[in-house]
N, C-alpha and C positions, 0 to 999 in steps of 0.2 A: 504494500499499499504505499502510496506516495505521501511524504510528510507535507503539511501545510506550509506554503511559503506566500505570505500575504502579498496580494496583488501582482504575483509573478505571472507572466504570460509564458505558456508552453506551447510549442507547436507539433502537431502530429499530422500523419497523413490521413488518419481516420480517427474520428471520436465517436464513440458509442454511448448513447444515453440509455441506461437500462441494463441490468445485468441478469435478466431472465433467459430462457431457453433461445430466444431470438437473439438478444443482445450479446450474451457471452460467446455463443457459437459464432456469430459474425465476427467478433473480435479475435478469437483463435484463429478462424479461417484466414482473416487478413494478415495477422502476424505470421501465420506460417508461409504466406505468399511474400513475405519480406518487408511487410509495411510496418511503420511506427504507429502504435495504436494506444489510444487511451480509452478507458471505460469509466463512466461515472455511475455510481449506484448509491442511494441514500439508505437502502434497507439491507436485507440479507441477500447475497448472491444466490442465484438460482430462481428468483422470482416467485410468482404465484405457484407455479408447478411444483417446484422442489419444497417450498415451505408451507404453503397454505392450499395446495390442490392435488394434483395428481399422485405425488409420492406419499403424503400422509393418508390420503383416502385410500389408496391400495394397501398400505400397511394395516389400516383397520379392517378393510375388506378381507384380507387374508387371515386375520385374526378371527374374524366372524365365521369365515369358511371353516377353519380348523375346528372351532367350537362345534358346528354343526356336524362335521366328519366325526368327531369324537362321540357326539350323541347318537350318531347312526352306525357306529363301528360294530354293534352286535350283529348287523347283517353279514358281517364277514367273520363271525365267531370270536370277536375280540370283545372281551367284557371290560367295560369302563364304567365306574361308579362315581357318583357325586361330582359330575363335571360342572364347573362353574367358570365365569369369566372374572378375572382380576382386571377390572378396568384400568386402575392406575398402573399395573404392570404393562398392559397394552399400550397405554399412552407413553410410558417410558420406552418402550421398544420403538414406537413410531418417532419419538424425538431423536433416539440414537440413529436411526436409519437417516433422517433429515440431517443430522449433524455430520455424519460420514459423507453424505453426497455433498454438502455444502462445502467442507474441507476440500473434497475432490475438485470441485469447480475452482476454488481459490487457488489450488496447487497448479491446476491446468493453466490458468491464467499466468501465474507467476512464471511456470516452466517456459511459456511461450513468449515471455517478455512483455505482457500486456501491462501498462501502467493502470492501476485501479485508483480511482479517487472516490472516497467514501463520504459523499456529501450530496446536497440537493442540487439539482441542475437548473439553470435558468438559461435556455437557448436565446441568445442575443441577435443572432444572424445566421446567415447560411453556412457561415464558417467560424462561428464563435459560441462557446458555451462558458458561462460563469458558474463555477462550483462554490456553493456556499456551505461553509462549515460554522459551528458554533464559535470556533476562534479565529475566524477569518475567511477570505475569499481567494479564489484562484481563477484566472481567466485561461481557457484552452482555446487555441485556434487549430484549425484543420482544413485540408484540402476538401474532405467530405465529412458529413455527419449522417449517422444512422440513429433514427429514433426508434426505441424499443421500450416504451414506458408502460406497456400492459394495460390491465383492466382491473376493475374493482366490482364486487357484487352490486346488481342494480337494485334499487328500492322502489316499490310501487306504493302509491299513496292509498291508504285506506285507514279508517278511524281504528286507533290502537297499534299501529305498526311500529310505534316506538316504545312499546310497553317492555318491561323486563320479561325475559323468556320468549320474546320475538327475535330470532337470531338469523344471521346469514349462514351460508354454506361454510365460511371460513371459521366461524364461531363454533359450528356444529362438530368440528373436528377436535376440539379441545374442551368439551363439557367436563365438569366436575364429576359427574356421575351419569350412568346411562338412565335416561328418563324413562318413566313408565309408560308414557304416551306421547306421541308427536304427530302433528299435522304438518304435511309438507306441501307448501304452495308452489306448484310447478312440477309437472311430469315429464321434464326433458332429462338430459343426460344426468345432471347433477342431482335432480330430484329422485330418479329411480336408484341411482347408486346409493344415495343416503337411505332411502327407504329399504334397500336390500340389506345394508350394513346393520341399521338399528333393528330392523325386523328379525334378523338372525340373532342378534343379541338379546332379544326378549321385548323390545319396545312394541307397544301397540300403536301401528303406523297407519295413518290416513293420508292419501294423495289427492290433491284438488288440482285438476288440470283444465285450463280454459278450452282448449282445442278438443276435438271429438275422440282423440286417442292419445295415449302416452307416447312419448318418442315420436312426435308428429313429423319428424324429417326422416325417420327410418321407413323401410319398406313396410307396407300395411301388414302383411303376414308376420313379421317379426314383432310389430307392435302388439298385435292380437295374442301372439304366443307368449310373450313377456307378461302381458296383463294377466293372462290365465294362470301362469305360474306364480307370480305375485300373490294373486288372490287365493291360490291353493294354500299358500304359506300364511294366510290371515291378514294380508294387507289389504285395506279397503281403498277402493279407487273410484273417485267421481270425476267423470270427463264432462266436457261441457259446462263447467261449473266454476264458480269464482268466489273468493272470500269477500264478504261485504264488510266486516268489522271484526274486531277482537277486543274483548274487555275483560277486566280482571274480576274473578268471582271466586270466593272462598279459597284463595291461594292458588287457583289454577286459571287457565286462559279459556274463556268461553268464545268460541269461534262461530260466527254466523256465515254459513255457505248457501249460496243461491245454487241449486242443482237443477238439472233439467226436470226433476220431479218436485220441485218446490224448495222452500227454505228449510235448512236443517241446522240444528245447534249442536255443536260437538265441543266437548270439554277435554282439554289436553294440558300436559305439562309444558311442553315446547311447541312453538310455531316456527318452523323453518321456511324462510322465504328463499326459494331457488328459482328465481324467474330470469336468470340470465346475468349478464355483466355488461358494464358500460366502460368506454375507454378513459384512460388517465391522460389528459392532454395539458395539465396545468403548466408543465415545463416549456412549453412552446405556444401558449395561446395568443401570444402578440406577435407570432413570427410571420404570419400571413399564410399559412399552411391551409390548402383547400380541404374542407371537410364535407363528407356526404352522410347526412343524418347523424352527425356527431363523430363519425368515424374518419380516420385520414385516408384520403383518396390517393391511390398509388396506380401506376402503370404495371405492365407485366414484368417490369425490370425492378420494381419495387421503388422506383423513383416517385417522389411527390411532385407538385406543381413548381417547386424550387429545385433548380438544376443540380445543385450539390447536396441535397437533402433527401435521404431515403428513409422509409419507415417500415417496419416488420412487426409481426406478431399480432396480439389482440387489437392493438389500436388501428389496424387496417380493416377490421370487421369481415376479413374473408373466411377464415376458419379460426375458431377459438380452440386450437390444438397445439400442444407444445411442439410436436413434431413438425407441424406446418411452419410454426414460428422459427425453428431451427433451420429448416430448408430455405425459408425467405430470407433468413440472415445470411446464409451463404451466398444466395443470388445477389442480394443487396451489396454485400462486401466485395464480390467479385466484380460487379458493375462499378462500384466506387473506385476500384482499382485499375479500371480500363478494359475489363473483360466484356463480354457481351452474353449475358445470361438471362433466360426468362423463366418464369415460373409456370409449371404444368400441373394444373389441379385436377387432371382426369383421373389419377389414381391415388386419391387421399383416403387412407383408412380412417375409420372411426370405431373406437373400442369402448365399450361400455362394461364395467365390472360389476354386473349384477349377478345374481344366483338364479337361473344360469346366466353365463356370459353372452354378450351380444357383440357382434363385430360386422361391419359392412365397408364395401368400397364400390365406387362406381354408381351407376344409374339403378334407381328402384324400378320395379316393373311398371308403375305408372309412368315414371319419367321416360322409360325406353319406348312405351307405347305412344306417348305424346310425340316423340321423335320419329319413330319408325313404323307407327300404325300397327297393322297386322304382321309385319315382318319382324316378329319377336318370338323367340323360343324360350321356354323355362324348364329347367330340370330340378329336381328335389331329391334328397336323400335324408331319411330319419336317421337320428342317432340310435334309436332302439334296434336298428338293423345292423349296427356296427358292433363287431366282436370286441373291440377294444373298449368301447363305451359300456358294454355289458360287464367287462371284467372290472371295471372300476366303479360300477353301480351308478353311472351318470348317463341316463339314456333320453333325457328330456331334449327336445328341440330338433333341429334340422338344418341341413345346408340348401340354399337356393341359389341357382345360378341362372343368369340371364344373358342371352346372346341374340345377335341378329340372325334372321333366317337365311340371309343370302350367303354369307361367309362362315357362319356359326362363331364370329369373333365375340370374346367375352365382353359383355357391357357392364355387368354387375355381378358381385357375389355378396350374398347375405347370409349370416351365420347365427344362430341362437343354439347354444348348447355348451358342452364341456370343451374348454380350451379354445373357444372361438377367438379370443384375442391373439392367440399364437398362430392359429390356422390361418388368419387373414393374410398373413405375409406372402404366402404363395399365390393368393388371389390378386394382391396389389401388383406383384411382378407379372402376372398373367395379363393384367390390364395395361401395365406400362409397355410391355413388349407386344401387345396386340395379339395375343395367343388366341387360338380357336379352342372350341370344345373338343375337337378331335385331338389336339395336341395334349390338352389335360388328361383326356382319357387314355391316351397312348403313353403317357409318363407313368413308369413303374413306381408306385407307391409301397413303402414297407408295410408288411403285415405282421402283427396287428397293430395298427395305430390310427388315431383319430383322423390323420390327414387322408386316409383312403376315402373318406366321406366326399371329398372335393372330387376325387376320380369318379366315385359313384354317381354323384349328381351330374357329371359330365356325360357319362354313359346314358343317364336318364334323359338328359336334354337331347341326345342323338337319337332317342327312341330305341335304345339297346339296353335297358336297366338289366344289370347282372344280379346284384343281391336284393333286389326289390320286386315285389310281385306287381 
């Protein structure tokens, strides 16, 4: 970390504002290309993903999954008695994982010669950033800037939204205790992941979603299957519904919900607001950056309307995914150093760590038919017909593959079931390389593995199902 030198101006080839997965990856990439790079971060390195999002969520999710596995171990002849959750120990494990990864990011930046400035950033121009510390200031100039300031939980107005016990997704990761009951406002990715975690740990969970289905951006069959599985686990789901108000009553939160069937009153310990996120743009609000609905507008090279200023990650409003932010960071850094790189969003995977897991890439069936009309083929394969799924006792869900009917080129792959978030990697590569269903079916997959389900779904799409009636 650079020591403060009051009002000293330092010059860099590239200055990155924000140390999340978009910013720090951009900085490391540029440094490896030989650039002199400075990075400004006022909080913890790693951004929301590492500290308050992806990583802590998955640590809690894994703990919840282990708890459920132990409770069901009797199915495999393993007797486990008095299984309980030590919430504080799980929180300690989560914190240890975060600390390890955070140190890793710090060491990577140091090893690659990136100068890290731990202070607030005020972007004063296309080539100038003022770093503000408690004990002084420092001005950085650069040939190019990359803005990677991230996002924060969105807040929607309703009476009682500021009451104690009404929490954000970030606060939900560090509660003092497991709540007895929780209403989750929002059935998107964050909402269903939190519902799955807390539902697995014993919380009585209710989801309220304004759209006709949870995971509204996912393929409809996936949304329906996940809803069915969550409800089987006792999670209550109200779609086409909205929270009208929250009030304090007898130490609990009384939530008034307008559903398609009329008004309902639901009493809970916590209300989790998970209705998306909004960009953090304070550091450059006077720079003249063009915004679209509050998000930073960029071209395919991640350049803003200012020639020497690039933007990556959540602030662009493209995909609020860490892996997209990182790739945008590489593209932006490359272009800032004189290369010519463009972003390709055709093969962006989405992974949702529910129970069962969900993952998808490419077009949904509805999107494919809107583009190709009747020229669409669909293949499916259920996990209950997978030998490996049966051996591990996880047979819920299916693989669904969508292709165009002229060339059988893969347009989309949608998975709900065991290992979905790991299986999707093959599908991402298939779409990236414009593979056909024949090529997937003709690829030898190891047996017995869950990956065979992709091969089997490809055979089904071609009208030649092997292990499916």
